[in-house]
N, C-alpha and C positions, 0 to 999 in steps of 0.2 A: 504494500500500500504506500503510495507516494506521500511524501511529507506534505501536509496541508490538505490531504483528502479528508473530507468530512462526510460521513454517512449517517443518515437517520432513517429509521424505518417506522412507518405508521401502520399499525395493525391491531388485531384483536387476538386474544390468546386461543380461542377455539378455531379460528379460521384456517382451513388447510392451505389457503392461498398465502396467508402471511407466514404460516409454518414453512412452506416451500421456500420462501425467501430467506428465512432464518437458516434453513439447511444450506442453501447456497452460500450465504455469508460465512457460515462455519467451515464449509468445505474449502472455500477460497482463503480461509484464515484471516478474514477481515474484521476489524473492530468497528462497532457502530453503536449509535444511541437508539434505544427502542422507546417508542411512545405508544402506550395502550390507548386506543380510541374508544369512546362511548358512542356507539352508532345511533343511540337515541338522542344524543346531543353532540353532533359532530363538531370537531374543532374548526376554527377558522383556517388553521394550517392545512387540514385535510381538504376543506372546501376550495381553498385557493390553489392547492397542489393538484387536485383532480376535479376541475370544475365541470367536466363533461359528465362523468359517471358518479362522482362524489362517493367513491368506494375505496376501501382498503384492499390490498396493501398499496402503499406508495413508498418508494425509496427516494430520498432526497440526497443527491450527491453534489456537494459544494453549492447548495442552494437551488439546484435544478431537479425538478421532480421527474421520476420515471414511474409509469403506472402499468398495471396488469402483471400478474405474478410470473407467468412464463417469459414475458418480455423483460421483466426485471432480472430474472435468472440469466437470460442470454446476455443482457447488458453487463451484468457483473462478470460474466465469463470473458467478454470481449474487453471491457474497460480495465480489467485487472488480469489480463492474460498471463502475466508472469507470476501471479500469486496462486498458491495452492495447486489443486488438481484441475485439469481441464474438465468442464462439465459437458460440453458438446464435442463430438468427434470432429476431426479435421476433414475427413472424407465427405464430400457433398452429399452423396447418396445416404451414407450412414447418418448424417446430420438431419436430412429430410425425414428419414425413417424414425429417428428419435422424436422429432417434432410431431409426427403423425401419432405415435403411441402416447405421447404426453397429452395431446389433445383428446385422444380416446379415453384416457384415464379420467379426464374431467367430463367429457360429453356422455360417457356411458357408465363408468364405475361410480363417480361422485353423484351424478344425476340420479342413479338408481337407489343408492342408500339414502339420499336426501328425500326422494319420493316415499321410500319405505318409512322413514322416521318422522317426517313432518310435512312434506309437500303434498302427499296424497290426502285428498279430502274424504275419501271413503275407504272402507276396509278392502274393497276390491282394488282400488288404485294402489294401496299400500302393498297388497299381495302381488300385484303386477310389478311393482318396484323391486320386491324381493326376488321374483323370478328373473327379472332383467339383470339384477346384480349377480346372480349365479352365472348367467350367460356371459356377462361382461368379464367376470373374473376368469372364467374358463378360456376366454379369448386372450386375456392377458397372460395366462399360463403358457399358451402357445407362443405368444410374442416373446416371453422370457426365454423359452427354450431356443428360439431362433436368434434373438438379439445378443444373448449372453455368450453364445458359442461355448457352452459348457462351463463358463466361469461364474463368479459369484453374483454378479449384478447385471441389470439390463445394459449398463455401460461397459460390461466386461469385467476387468479386474477391479475397477473403482466405480463409484456411483456416478450416474449421469443424469440427464434431464428427465428421463422416464422414471428412474428410481426416485427422484425428488417429487415428481408429479403423483406417483402412486404412494410413495412412502409418507408423504405429508397427510395422507388419508388414513393411516394405519390406526390411530387412536379411535377414529370414527368407525372404522370397520369392526374393531374389537368391541366398541360400544354397541354397535348394531347386533353383534353376536350375543352380548349380554342381554339385550332387551328382547331379542327374538327367540333365543334359545337355539338358534341355528349356528352351524359351523361354516363360515364362508371361506376361510383360508385353511386348507388341509384336507385330510381324507383322500379318497381316490381321485377326486376331481382336480384338485390344485396342490399336489404335493410339492411341486417346484416353488410355487408362490409362498407356501407355508415356510419352506426352508429359507427362501429369500427374505421374507418378513422377519424371521428370527435373526438373520445376519444383519439386516438393516437396523433393527431395533438396538443392536449392540454397539452401533457406531456412536462415538462420543457426540457427534453432531445431532444424531437422532435423540439420544438421551436428553440433550439440552433443549431441543426444540419441541418434541412431541409431548402434549399434555397427558396427564394421568387419565386412564380410561374411566375411572370412577367419576372424575370431575366432568368428563364429557357426558357420561350417562346422566348425571344430575342436571347438566345444562340442557340436554334434550328433554328431560322430564319437565323442567321449568318452562321450556319453550312450548311443549305440547300442552301444558296446563294453560298457558296464556292464550294459545290459539283456540283451545276448547272454550275458554271463558268468552273470548271475542265472538266466536261462532254462536254461542248461546245468547249473548246479548243482542246480536244481530237478528236472531230468529224471534226474539221477544219484541222487537220493534215493529 
């Protein structure tokens, strides 16, 4: 990290998108200031740094904001190329493949457990979310087998963009297991992902960035209760 570089991350502790950036900062060995945002009362810094979407995470580098988690991860990898491990591969095809699977992790895996836990408005929708999660993780199992080339991570010998995209969701996936009684990582369907998750969770960067599963479970229960109360109030009007 160059002398004079100032990094500040705006995020929230449960956000897998903010967790992803924390992972990237740790893998690159970069020091930074972290500011926890209250999304019910967003700071002026957040609103001015991301005026289009007004969302976290935002990385502020020497006063200049960078938004969207995967873009931030790529920015860190390029802006601090000499620091830590490379997150994206040098080969153009491998880099494009990593971007594809990182997007899949959000579009399919994250979207499925979010539907199952709180986006689904009916039991049927939540059940469909659970089914979709099994399918998405089975697909990621195949991607791991191909991308890792028999090594420990999607990125090969070290963690890469896809590892961070899926790894940032691990506490949520485990919370989904606790709340549903289902096993999403492991068994006959995803043995490679289960072994990968265990390896990933042992990384110092993961230990520092991933929230405790029990804390996520309590957060989900609180959010579900608020949504149920809001729905009940709306039906009474």
